[in-house]
N, C-alpha and C positions, 0 to 999 in steps of 0.2 A: 784570528784570535778575537772575543769578545769582550773588549775593555770595560762596557758598562755596568758591571759589578766593581770590579776593582772600583774603582772610578766614586763609584754612590757608598762602598766602602769609605774610601778614606774621605770622603765628606759626612759623612757622620760622621768615622773617629773625630774628624777637623771640628767638629759642630758643639762633638761631648767635651772636648778638651778646650776649646770655648767657653762654654757654660760653667767649668770647674774652673775656671781663671779668674772666669767673672762671679763667685760667689760670694770673695767676702771681701769688707773696705777694700774704696774704690783708693789706688796710688797717689798720694802728691807730687805735682814738679817741683817742688819749693821745701824747704827743710821743715816749715811749719805754715800754719792758716791763720795771721793775724785778726783782730778781732774788728771786724766790718764797721763798727759805728765810731771808727777814730783815724786820723791820718799820722798822731802820734805812732811812734814804733814801742810797743813792747818790751817793760823790761821782765827782773825778774815774779814778781808779783801776778807779770799773769800766765805762769808755769807752776804756779804754786797754789795747792789747791788745801783747807782745813776743816773742809766739812765734814772727816771722819769722828773728830775726835767728842769726847765720849768722856763723861767722866763718871758717872752712876749707870749701873745694867739699868734696864728698860724695866719695865712691870710686864711686859708683852713682850713677842717675837719682835726684833727691828732690825733695820737697812740699813743702815746708813752708805749711800754709792757713790761714784763718785768718774762718772760716767760723760757723754758727750752736751746732755742739758745741763749738768751742773757743774762740769768743769770744763767750757769750750776753748781752753789749750789742747784738749785730746782729738779735737775736732783732723781725721786727717793718721792719725798717728795708731790706729786699730789694737788700741788695746784701752781697757778699761776695769776697775778697781770696785771691791766693797769690803764693806766690814759689818759680820753676821753676830748679834748676837741674841744669845741664846735664855732667857731667864730658865730656872727647872720647869719640865714637862713639857715643854714648848717645840712646835713644829714650824717649821718654815712648807708648806703645803706644797701639793703637789703640781710644780708649775713648766716651762718650757721658755730657753731663749732662744728666738728663733735666728738668731742672725750669730752665733757666737756658742765656743764650747767654754767650760767653766773648769777653773783648776783650784779645788778648794783646799787651803793648809787651814787647818785644828792648832791652833794656837793656846788655849783652854779646854779643859774639860773631856767629857766623850760621847760624840754625836753618831748616833746610828743615819747611817745615807741611802743611798740606794738610786737607780734608774728603771725606767721599763724600756726596752730596743722596740723596733718597731714589729718583730713579730709574739711581742707580749713576753719576753722573759725580762725577767728581775732579775738583777746584780745588787747583791747591796751588800754592804762592811758594818763593822760597830769601826772608829777609827778614835784614838787614842792623840794626846797632845803630842805634837810633829809629824805626825800623818798628812798622806795629799791621797785626796779625789778628784778622776777625771768626770764630769760629765757630759759627756758627746753632744755636739751640737743638736739645739732639735728636739732633742728625747725629752722625755715627762719624767722629771727628779723632784729628789723629798731628803730634808735634813727631820731628823729629829731629835731631843734633847731629855732621853727617859729618866734622868736624873731625879729624881723627888727635891733634894737640895742643894745638886752644885751648878751654879751656870758654865756656860759652851761659850766661848766665841773663837773665832772663827773669819780669815781673811780671804776672800777668792779674786782671781784675773780671769778678764776675756778677753777673748781675741777679736775685739770688735770695740769699738768707740761709743755705740752706739746697739748691745746683744741685745735688749730688747725683752722683756716679759709678763708672758701669757699664765696666768695663774689658773689654775683646771677650777678649783673651787668658785671664784669670780667671775670667770668667764662663763662657766654653767649655768650656775644657780642665781648672778645676782645680773641677767642683763635682761634682755627682754623677750629671750625663747620661750616660748609658748607652753603653757605649766603639761596639755596634754601632749607634746612630742617627748617633753622634759619624762615626763610618767611613763612613757611607751618604751623610749631608752633606757631605763633604770627599772624597767618592769616592774613598776609598785604605781603608785595613785597619786591624782592629783594633789590630794591633801597633804600628804608625804612631802612630795614638791613642792610645796607651800612653806612645811614648817620648818624644810633644810632652807629656803628663802629667806625665811623670818629669822630664824638663825646666823646668818652672814649677815644683815645688816644692821644686826642689835650686839 
């Protein structure tokens, strides 16, 4: 009996399992990772973040983040947070989080939300206060406050201390991708591409 196919199958399954297991934030071997720039043990202030406080609604869409970059105590904890504020008629443009799924909880107002799968299927929903929506990891998604007078406020939790954000409009039109490449990709002309780039930069 030839064992080689069985052994190869077992190795393939093992490699795939290991790859999936290593896909999230790395586990740590201590309760937390203390700050590296001091020898003094941290106190409660190290585990407190006040950067999400906001007294007024901003004039444009705004995200207040609490990720590892802003809140070093999250290092190794596999979690982060954000408060999203949507004045009337504003949008959180299509974007992705390559390292985490997102759980959005709508506190105030209503929001149009949605994501696009890898097979280009759109899953969208109108959220009301108290609703929760999940955006799967790495998929393009958006939120839009279509109300003309009422703001919306949401909070998002991420399954990574550093979820990362790739804004599709900025990544496509605000980088140095060659204009003829973009024109061919969007089946338009270079003049239109330049107008889109100008609109994003002003």
